[in-house]
C-alpha angles and dihedrals in degrees: 000000000000125000117245091209117102109258090237089064094049096049102031101071132031112245142176129222118216123179137166127209108332087001089061091053088050091048088050090056094042091051091066094063104023097051100213121192086243139001118206121189125189127196089351145107130250096204141359088270089070093053118098118257091253089068097042091047092054089059087065094039110023100208089159089070090063094053115086111237093239091055090050090054093048089047091052091050090055100037103037095072089050094045096042103030096186088068086079091068089062097025097147092052092049095045090050092048092052095043090050091056112102113236092238091052091052093048092049093046093055090046092050091052096046095045094042106135105195105125100175126049115231112245097229099062116114106214125203114186139167127235092221096049105130095174092061105012115216091230087078095044131091096207133179095205124027115198114212111237089001118152135200087268096047092118083068103029095044101025098148095052093047090046091054091050092048090051089051090051094047089049091057117094 
């Protein structure tokens, strides 16, 4: 995959990539060809090995292809507050985020995660993860920073704490 940014922009100024969840997976991929100073991922995975078995299994048996996108969305509205309990503290935000996602986007996101082919994690990724992340349980993750009681949505629900940690990481040489 080639970058659409002019090469002078990529090489002229130092930059950092930060991504959460699927955005962290994308930042991991982009870091291999953009060469940022640092790449920080939050509540994410650096390779297929860090995905729960339910995602890896579906690559072999693509059950997600059988579920209509509108049913996936309704199921997520029901199950997400159960799976990630802290979503209840910001329930209106989470419900609106999910409702605003187009069905095609939701379908393609699921497909991208399940079909992700990265088998090895790059060494240079700085990984922040929560010990209460049920979407991507920390037992599968080789993290650098583990946030006590942090969930999959901790970048939103604990934004100040995560921002402070990111600033500390950015200040390190």
